[in-house]
PATOR-593159 format. One record per residue (C-alpha): residue in three letters; chain; x, y, z. Coordinates in Angstrom, 3 decimals. Layout:
PATOR-593159
NODE  aa ch       xx       yy       zz
NODE ALA  A        X        Y        Z
...
END
This chain:
PATOR-593159
NODE  aa ch       xx       yy       zz
NODE MET  A  183.377 -187.218   63.679
NODE ARG  A  184.837 -184.844   61.128
NODE LEU  A  182.821 -181.615   61.057
NODE LEU  A  182.522 -178.960   58.372
NODE VAL  A  181.089 -175.710   59.742
NODE VAL  A  179.770 -173.558   56.895
NODE GLY  A  179.906 -169.949   58.060
NODE SER  A  182.189 -168.285   60.596
NODE GLY  A  180.046 -165.292   61.498
NODE GLY  A  178.756 -164.785   65.022
NODE VAL  A  177.178 -168.213   65.527
NODE GLY  A  179.762 -170.198   63.557
NODE ASP  A  182.577 -168.538   65.478
NODE ALA  A  180.824 -169.165   68.822
NODE LEU  A  180.253 -172.822   67.908
NODE ALA  A  183.962 -173.271   67.190
NODE ARG  A  184.821 -171.736   70.566
NODE ILE  A  182.385 -174.034   72.362
NODE LEU  A  183.685 -177.136   70.578
NODE ALA  A  187.276 -176.167   71.325
NODE ARG  A  186.515 -175.727   75.023
NODE ARG  A  184.583 -178.993   75.138
NODE SER  A  187.460 -180.876   73.534
NODE ARG  A  189.442 -180.403   76.740
NODE SER  A  187.289 -183.069   78.404
NODE ALA  A  185.280 -184.756   75.636
NODE ALA  A  187.137 -185.220   72.386
NODE PHE  A  184.185 -186.454   70.350
NODE PHE  A  185.460 -185.041   67.057
NODE ASP  A  188.654 -185.662   65.118
NODE ALA  A  188.673 -182.441   63.119
NODE VAL  A  186.641 -179.284   62.560
NODE VAL  A  186.961 -177.264   59.348
NODE VAL  A  185.572 -173.746   59.683
NODE ALA  A  184.683 -172.451   56.229
NODE ASP  A  183.445 -169.108   54.975
NODE TYR  A  183.119 -167.221   51.702
NODE ASP  A  185.648 -164.847   53.293
NODE GLU  A  188.395 -167.299   54.214
NODE ALA  A  190.172 -164.628   56.265
NODE ARG  A  187.212 -164.573   58.640
NODE ALA  A  187.443 -168.350   59.102
NODE GLN  A  191.178 -168.000   59.688
NODE ARG  A  190.515 -165.413   62.398
NODE THR  A  188.268 -167.896   64.200
NODE VAL  A  191.012 -170.537   64.168
NODE ALA  A  193.578 -167.965   65.342
NODE VAL  A  191.357 -167.020   68.291
NODE LEU  A  191.055 -170.685   69.276
NODE ARG  A  194.831 -171.004   69.283
NODE GLU  A  195.103 -167.926   71.492
NODE ARG  A  192.351 -168.939   73.936
NODE GLU  A  192.737 -172.730   74.083
NODE GLY  A  196.330 -173.390   73.056
NODE ALA  A  198.050 -174.948   70.076
NODE ALA  A  197.168 -178.554   70.961
NODE VAL  A  193.437 -177.858   70.902
NODE ALA  A  193.612 -175.531   67.896
NODE ALA  A  195.449 -178.204   65.908
NODE ARG  A  192.112 -179.951   65.370
NODE PHE  A  190.681 -176.850   63.686
NODE SER  A  191.424 -175.479   60.230
NODE ALA  A  190.025 -172.817   57.913
NODE ALA  A  188.799 -173.048   54.343
NODE ARG  A  186.840 -171.129   51.743
NODE VAL  A  183.377 -172.182   50.599
NODE ASP  A  180.553 -170.609   48.611
NODE ALA  A  177.415 -171.380   50.634
NODE SER  A  175.215 -170.334   47.720
NODE ASP  A  176.600 -173.194   45.595
NODE ALA  A  175.702 -176.784   46.530
NODE ALA  A  178.566 -178.087   44.401
NODE SER  A  181.060 -175.952   46.337
NODE VAL  A  179.728 -177.270   49.662
NODE ALA  A  179.763 -180.884   48.433
NODE ALA  A  183.275 -180.598   47.021
NODE LEU  A  184.711 -179.191   50.252
NODE ALA  A  182.851 -181.729   52.398
NODE LYS  A  184.296 -184.557   50.307
NODE GLU  A  187.772 -183.012   50.288
NODE VAL  A  187.959 -182.783   54.096
NODE GLY  A  186.164 -186.107   54.671
NODE ALA  A  183.301 -184.480   56.580
NODE THR  A  180.950 -186.866   58.346
NODE HIS  A  178.689 -183.939   59.270
NODE VAL  A  178.004 -180.491   57.811
NODE MET  A  176.895 -177.760   60.208
NODE ASN  A  175.040 -174.907   58.496
NODE ALA  A  175.837 -171.619   60.267
NODE VAL  A  174.865 -169.136   57.545
NODE ASP  A  171.736 -167.107   56.810
NODE PRO  A  168.621 -169.146   55.905
NODE ARG  A  168.752 -167.989   52.279
NODE PHE  A  171.643 -170.464   51.914
NODE VAL  A  169.882 -173.403   53.564
NODE MET  A  169.049 -175.319   50.416
NODE PRO  A  172.512 -175.204   48.780
NODE VAL  A  174.189 -176.333   52.028
NODE PHE  A  171.452 -178.932   52.659
NODE THR  A  171.709 -180.454   49.178
NODE GLY  A  175.493 -180.189   49.188
NODE ALA  A  175.680 -182.246   52.373
NODE LEU  A  173.351 -184.863   50.898
NODE GLU  A  175.509 -185.121   47.775
NODE ALA  A  178.643 -185.492   49.908
NODE GLY  A  177.134 -188.348   51.925
NODE ALA  A  177.379 -186.374   55.186
NODE GLY  A  174.957 -185.758   58.008
NODE TYR  A  173.510 -182.254   58.171
NODE LEU  A  172.476 -179.822   60.919
NODE ASP  A  171.067 -176.312   60.750
NODE MET  A  169.655 -173.667   63.065
NODE ALA  A  167.142 -172.172   60.620
NODE MET  A  165.146 -173.832   57.874
NODE SER  A  164.402 -173.191   54.205
NODE LEU  A  162.559 -169.951   53.548
NODE SER  A  158.811 -169.454   53.349
NODE HIS  A  156.794 -167.671   50.678
NODE PRO  A  153.506 -166.053   51.735
NODE HIS  A  150.204 -167.070   50.199
NODE PRO  A  149.791 -164.878   47.085
NODE GLU  A  146.170 -163.866   47.733
NODE ARG  A  145.507 -164.276   51.470
NODE PRO  A  148.884 -163.991   53.223
NODE HIS  A  147.429 -163.140   56.643
NODE GLU  A  145.035 -166.090   56.710
NODE LEU  A  146.528 -168.969   54.737
NODE THR  A  150.015 -170.401   54.530
NODE GLY  A  151.868 -170.467   51.245
NODE VAL  A  155.219 -172.266   51.156
NODE LYS  A  156.032 -172.834   54.818
NODE LEU  A  159.387 -172.721   56.571
NODE GLY  A  161.127 -176.036   55.945
NODE ASP  A  158.758 -177.244   53.215
NODE GLU  A  161.584 -177.518   50.675
NODE GLN  A  163.650 -179.599   53.083
NODE PHE  A  160.813 -181.929   54.099
NODE ALA  A  160.046 -182.463   50.403
NODE MET  A  163.459 -184.158   50.172
NODE ALA  A  163.027 -186.348   53.273
NODE ARG  A  162.718 -189.554   51.244
NODE GLN  A  166.063 -188.896   49.543
NODE TRP  A  167.754 -188.571   52.941
NODE GLU  A  166.011 -191.717   54.191
NODE ASP  A  166.994 -193.708   51.123
NODE ALA  A  170.603 -192.555   51.549
NODE GLY  A  170.564 -193.511   55.238
NODE GLN  A  171.620 -189.973   56.171
NODE LEU  A  170.212 -187.690   58.859
NODE ALA  A  169.363 -184.029   58.339
NODE LEU  A  168.707 -182.616   61.806
NODE VAL  A  166.932 -179.330   61.153
NODE GLY  A  166.222 -176.454   63.529
NODE ILE  A  168.768 -177.279   66.245
NODE GLY  A  169.811 -173.832   67.441
NODE VAL  A  168.221 -172.312   70.502
NODE GLU  A  165.026 -171.209   68.780
NODE PRO  A  164.266 -173.411   66.981
NODE GLY  A  166.104 -176.134   68.837
NODE LEU  A  166.082 -176.047   72.605
NODE ALA  A  162.391 -175.096   72.739
NODE ASP  A  161.628 -178.159   70.613
NODE VAL  A  163.518 -180.388   73.047
NODE PHE  A  161.610 -178.734   75.898
NODE ALA  A  158.364 -179.501   74.056
NODE ARG  A  159.094 -183.221   73.901
NODE TYR  A  160.091 -183.212   77.571
NODE ALA  A  156.848 -181.477   78.530
NODE THR  A  154.570 -183.756   76.495
NODE GLU  A  156.249 -186.924   77.767
NODE GLU  A  156.964 -186.105   81.419
NODE LEU  A  154.957 -183.096   82.605
NODE PHE  A  151.561 -183.192   80.867
NODE THR  A  148.933 -185.737   79.883
NODE HIS  A  147.239 -183.228   77.576
NODE VAL  A  148.782 -180.059   76.112
NODE THR  A  146.585 -177.077   75.386
NODE GLU  A  149.383 -174.862   74.068
NODE LEU  A  153.090 -175.048   73.341
NODE GLY  A  154.002 -171.366   73.324
NODE VAL  A  157.584 -170.293   72.655
NODE ARG  A  158.303 -167.031   74.487
NODE ASP  A  161.685 -165.339   74.037
NODE GLY  A  162.892 -162.028   75.409
NODE ALA  A  165.901 -160.077   76.649
NODE ASN  A  166.962 -156.897   78.425
NODE LEU  A  170.116 -156.341   76.382
NODE GLN  A  171.576 -152.893   75.876
NODE VAL  A  174.386 -151.957   73.464
NODE GLU  A  176.499 -149.010   74.513
NODE GLY  A  177.078 -146.361   71.873
NODE TYR  A  174.364 -147.425   69.414
NODE ASP  A  170.802 -146.200   69.018
NODE PHE  A  169.962 -149.357   67.056
NODE ALA  A  172.172 -152.443   67.022
NODE PRO  A  170.487 -155.860   66.691
NODE SER  A  172.210 -158.659   68.599
NODE PHE  A  171.429 -161.192   65.850
NODE SER  A  171.529 -161.209   62.041
NODE ILE  A  169.320 -158.352   60.828
NODE TRP  A  168.814 -160.213   57.517
NODE THR  A  167.241 -163.137   59.387
NODE THR  A  165.371 -160.863   61.797
NODE ILE  A  163.703 -158.971   58.947
NODE GLU  A  162.715 -162.269   57.325
NODE GLU  A  161.180 -163.628   60.530
NODE CYS  A  159.436 -160.480   61.692
NODE LEU  A  157.916 -159.115   58.491
NODE ASN  A  156.622 -162.390   57.105
NODE PRO  A  153.128 -163.472   58.203
NODE PRO  A  153.507 -165.378   61.494
NODE VAL  A  152.197 -168.937   61.524
NODE VAL  A  150.060 -170.510   64.272
NODE TRP  A  149.070 -174.175   64.674
NODE GLU  A  145.494 -174.453   65.899
NODE ARG  A  142.674 -177.018   65.609
NODE GLY  A  144.852 -179.392   63.611
NODE ALA  A  146.000 -176.950   60.934
NODE TRP  A  148.362 -174.060   60.272
NODE HIS  A  147.104 -170.561   59.597
NODE THR  A  148.704 -167.126   59.446
NODE LEU  A  148.267 -163.743   61.130
NODE GLU  A  149.400 -160.196   60.482
NODE PRO  A  152.966 -159.378   61.610
NODE PHE  A  153.341 -158.171   65.226
NODE SER  A  149.830 -159.310   66.127
NODE ASP  A  148.358 -160.206   69.539
NODE PRO  A  150.832 -158.394   71.844
NODE GLU  A  151.170 -159.710   75.391
NODE VAL  A  153.414 -158.757   78.297
NODE PHE  A  155.432 -161.770   79.449
NODE ASP  A  157.420 -161.769   82.687
NODE PHE  A  160.805 -163.365   81.959
NODE PRO  A  163.062 -164.874   84.639
NODE GLY  A  166.758 -164.175   85.177
NODE GLY  A  166.249 -160.531   86.121
NODE ILE  A  164.827 -159.635   82.701
NODE GLY  A  161.264 -158.965   83.837
NODE PRO  A  158.194 -157.934   81.809
NODE VAL  A  158.648 -157.616   78.033
NODE GLU  A  155.952 -157.130   75.405
NODE CYS  A  155.951 -160.073   72.985
NODE VAL  A  154.282 -160.406   69.589
NODE HIS  A  153.686 -163.188   67.074
NODE VAL  A  156.645 -163.835   64.778
NODE GLU  A  157.117 -166.423   62.027
NODE HIS  A  159.346 -169.191   63.389
NODE GLU  A  160.225 -172.813   62.765
NODE GLU  A  159.000 -174.288   66.059
NODE VAL  A  155.398 -173.795   64.983
NODE LEU  A  156.137 -175.810   61.828
NODE LEU  A  158.167 -178.513   63.603
NODE MET  A  156.384 -179.365   66.856
NODE PRO  A  153.036 -180.467   65.354
NODE ARG  A  154.802 -182.984   63.109
NODE TRP  A  155.800 -185.096   66.119
NODE LEU  A  153.931 -183.835   69.200
NODE GLU  A  150.280 -183.520   70.198
NODE ALA  A  149.070 -180.040   71.164
NODE GLU  A  145.900 -178.075   70.535
NODE LYS  A  147.880 -174.952   69.710
NODE VAL  A  151.503 -173.986   68.951
NODE THR  A  152.688 -170.373   68.888
NODE PHE  A  155.867 -168.309   68.816
NODE LYS  A  156.125 -164.843   70.338
NODE TYR  A  159.221 -162.703   70.662
NODE GLY  A  159.947 -159.661   72.790
NODE LEU  A  160.954 -157.185   70.120
NODE GLY  A  160.046 -153.939   71.862
NODE ALA  A  158.209 -150.939   70.437
NODE GLU  A  161.328 -149.270   69.011
NODE PHE  A  162.483 -152.387   67.162
NODE ILE  A  159.011 -152.947   65.714
NODE ALA  A  158.875 -149.317   64.558
NODE VAL  A  162.256 -149.661   62.788
NODE LEU  A  161.139 -152.857   61.040
NODE LYS  A  157.903 -151.226   59.918
NODE ASP  A  159.837 -148.248   58.539
NODE LEU  A  162.214 -150.546   56.641
NODE HIS  A  159.181 -152.220   55.112
NODE LYS  A  157.591 -148.901   54.153
NODE LEU  A  160.798 -147.834   52.415
NODE GLY  A  161.228 -151.168   50.655
NODE LEU  A  164.507 -151.776   52.463
NODE ASP  A  163.381 -155.230   53.546
NODE ARG  A  163.385 -156.426   49.935
NODE THR  A  165.903 -159.003   48.777
NODE GLU  A  165.526 -158.396   45.027
NODE PRO  A  168.370 -156.120   43.810
NODE VAL  A  167.734 -152.559   42.715
NODE MET  A  170.096 -150.601   40.498
NODE VAL  A  172.217 -148.044   42.361
NODE LYS  A  174.381 -146.038   39.949
NODE GLY  A  174.501 -149.002   37.634
NODE VAL  A  175.257 -151.543   40.351
NODE PRO  A  172.644 -154.117   41.489
NODE VAL  A  172.207 -153.914   45.267
NODE SER  A  169.871 -155.903   47.505
NODE PRO  A  168.215 -153.384   49.884
NODE ARG  A  168.246 -155.884   52.752
NODE ASP  A  171.933 -156.616   52.215
NODE LEU  A  172.585 -152.872   52.307
NODE VAL  A  170.788 -152.557   55.657
NODE ALA  A  172.822 -155.457   57.028
NODE ALA  A  176.073 -153.894   55.806
NODE ALA  A  175.207 -150.534   57.363
NODE LEU  A  174.637 -152.006   60.823
NODE PRO  A  177.354 -153.317   63.153
NODE ASP  A  178.246 -157.006   62.951
NODE PRO  A  176.401 -158.678   65.877
NODE ALA  A  179.483 -160.812   66.568
NODE THR  A  181.454 -157.653   67.459
NODE LEU  A  178.942 -156.225   69.941
NODE GLY  A  179.740 -158.428   72.931
NODE PRO  A  182.073 -156.011   74.738
NODE LEU  A  179.452 -153.259   74.459
NODE MET  A  176.475 -155.353   75.574
NODE THR  A  174.953 -155.679   79.018
NODE GLY  A  172.042 -157.799   80.188
NODE SER  A  170.721 -161.285   79.542
NODE THR  A  168.724 -163.201   76.968
NODE CYS  A  166.068 -165.816   77.702
NODE ALA  A  164.702 -168.525   75.419
NODE GLY  A  161.869 -170.695   76.613
NODE LEU  A  158.615 -172.546   76.194
NODE LEU  A  155.362 -171.851   78.037
NODE VAL  A  153.300 -175.038   78.236
NODE THR  A  149.690 -175.189   79.415
NODE GLY  A  147.408 -178.169   79.802
NODE THR  A  146.563 -181.037   82.125
NODE GLY  A  149.391 -182.034   84.427
NODE ARG  A  151.130 -185.351   84.883
NODE GLY  A  152.855 -186.743   87.980
NODE GLU  A  152.564 -186.457   91.732
NODE GLY  A  150.718 -183.337   92.803
NODE PHE  A  149.747 -182.437   89.235
NODE GLU  A  147.875 -185.480   87.924
NODE GLY  A  144.640 -184.392   86.240
NODE ARG  A  145.023 -180.761   87.337
NODE PRO  A  145.484 -177.636   85.200
NODE ARG  A  149.176 -176.835   84.919
NODE GLU  A  151.280 -174.050   83.406
NODE VAL  A  155.051 -174.388   83.154
NODE TYR  A  157.742 -172.158   81.675
NODE LEU  A  160.845 -174.109   80.652
NODE HIS  A  163.668 -171.663   80.049
NODE HIS  A  167.360 -171.070   79.411
NODE VAL  A  168.937 -167.752   80.432
NODE VAL  A  172.411 -166.599   79.404
NODE ASP  A  174.080 -163.496   80.834
NODE ASN  A  176.270 -161.560   78.424
NODE ALA  A  178.972 -160.833   80.993
NODE TRP  A  179.307 -164.588   81.634
NODE SER  A  179.474 -165.640   77.963
NODE MET  A  182.003 -162.908   77.200
NODE GLU  A  184.184 -163.866   80.157
NODE GLU  A  184.058 -167.604   79.468
NODE TYR  A  184.061 -167.704   75.670
NODE GLY  A  184.563 -164.212   74.280
NODE ALA  A  181.201 -164.510   72.533
NODE GLN  A  178.116 -162.363   73.086
NODE CYS  A  175.221 -164.147   74.741
NODE VAL  A  172.734 -164.369   71.847
NODE VAL  A  175.126 -166.086   69.447
NODE TRP  A  176.575 -168.250   72.242
NODE GLN  A  173.104 -169.423   73.309
NODE THR  A  172.299 -170.283   69.704
NODE ALA  A  175.581 -172.169   69.188
NODE VAL  A  175.673 -174.282   72.355
NODE ASN  A  172.675 -176.386   71.288
NODE PRO  A  174.138 -177.754   68.032
NODE ALA  A  177.330 -178.473   69.999
NODE VAL  A  175.297 -180.676   72.370
NODE ALA  A  173.513 -182.314   69.421
NODE LEU  A  176.783 -183.047   67.636
NODE GLU  A  178.141 -184.791   70.722
NODE LEU  A  174.990 -186.916   71.014
NODE LEU  A  175.240 -187.854   67.334
NODE ALA  A  178.914 -188.698   67.730
NODE ASP  A  178.351 -191.119   70.618
NODE GLY  A  175.138 -192.605   69.217
NODE ARG  A  172.654 -191.347   71.792
NODE TRP  A  170.948 -189.527   68.929
NODE SER  A  170.595 -191.216   65.543
NODE GLY  A  168.223 -191.588   62.623
NODE ALA  A  167.725 -191.035   58.921
NODE GLY  A  165.619 -188.591   56.956
NODE VAL  A  164.746 -185.003   57.820
NODE LEU  A  164.024 -184.732   61.556
NODE GLY  A  163.446 -181.953   64.046
NODE PRO  A  164.855 -182.014   67.595
NODE GLU  A  161.508 -183.107   69.063
NODE ALA  A  161.768 -186.367   67.103
NODE LEU  A  164.744 -187.460   69.256
NODE PRO  A  165.071 -188.341   72.983
NODE HIS  A  164.998 -185.236   75.163
NODE ARG  A  166.657 -186.485   78.327
NODE PRO  A  170.226 -186.989   76.975
NODE PHE  A  170.172 -183.488   75.528
NODE LEU  A  168.861 -181.696   78.605
NODE ASP  A  171.186 -183.600   80.928
NODE LEU  A  174.296 -182.918   78.842
NODE LEU  A  173.462 -179.226   78.403
NODE ALA  A  173.152 -178.641   82.154
NODE ALA  A  175.736 -181.036   83.616
NODE ASP  A  178.876 -179.614   85.223
NODE ASP  A  180.883 -182.218   83.313
NODE GLY  A  178.925 -181.371   80.167
NODE TYR  A  178.231 -177.841   78.909
NODE ALA  A  177.495 -176.390   82.371
NODE SER  A  174.612 -174.280   81.081
NODE PRO  A  171.596 -175.052   83.288
NODE TRP  A  168.001 -174.664   82.189
NODE GLY  A  165.054 -173.966   84.487
NODE LEU  A  161.467 -175.033   85.124
NODE GLN  A  159.153 -172.400   86.521
NODE GLU  A  155.654 -173.344   87.682
NODE ARG  A  153.157 -170.602   86.925
NODE THR  A  149.593 -170.131   88.045
NODE PRO  A  147.354 -171.528   85.309
NODE THR  A  145.409 -168.823   83.503
NODE ALA  A  141.649 -169.268   83.704
NODE SER  A  140.191 -170.128   80.311
END
């Protein structure tokens, strides 16, 4: 495998660190090219790998420049370095150029967020318009005809929750009432009143768009931040208020799995929601440029530039983050057959641990470890296919075993039985 990683921000940098560490025991790739519009940033990632892992490991990594907004630039670099796979680690606004560039280059493709949605023009809080991933799925036949695989939504969310969903539907339940992604954290950042631990550009996109729900065999939309519920997270995080947010899992899971309902709720917190609402009121969530003293400036890009880079916050962060899937329905297996069952499948990462082990803050590390696992499974043939596929379309057991194994990525996931809620 020869891998081109497009983007060396927080997640791209963390992915390189994980791959470098893994190469000590499982050398499933021949070379990794870390590319960014700012080549100096990619070079810094490679320099850190040399410092942390040694020259022999770092020799497999190199830096390059790429324009992720230009499919031709992505294709040209992928061809130049002989990439067998292109890993998209940039904001979702660049999904389509990287996606089409990989197809043109004859490479496999992976991403952690899908092509952008566009709300319904008349009834945005009832009906879907262009959904997340629609542009990519519209090109599925081209990928199939080329015999290439585009594995979409393989971060942590989307990604790990989708793998959990296949595991639950195949091994834990005979009938699924709801697949409900529930994510939350208790992270604090010293010295900042407001410092998001993930890309604010992406967060604004997800949180202010109408959230999508799958129910009764169809997708529909709600108002942002609707239907708040307090969810008790494991790993010492505790109760966090969660609200509906637009996210890819709701668009992916129903394509391959049977469930009456699919939802995504995230623990944003009252302060974060208030900030997002204020940005919307002021028009600072807009992506269309406005003229500022004769210079076109995207308001959302300005907000992102004014806030600290999430990749730099690790040393100032305390707490943990939890990603998981709450599954309800009729149980399967000894002791559960035919009975109501409620299970929370989860993955918790402590920031102190990820900083000590990898020098990466926990949110970006948790996002990056899942494509690392997927890449290894693709390299050794345990995962394969052609077309545009989500993680739930592929076998769950190899992924979950490799993620948790001591001789794998040593990042265990958990299964928590919960008392079924009376309907």
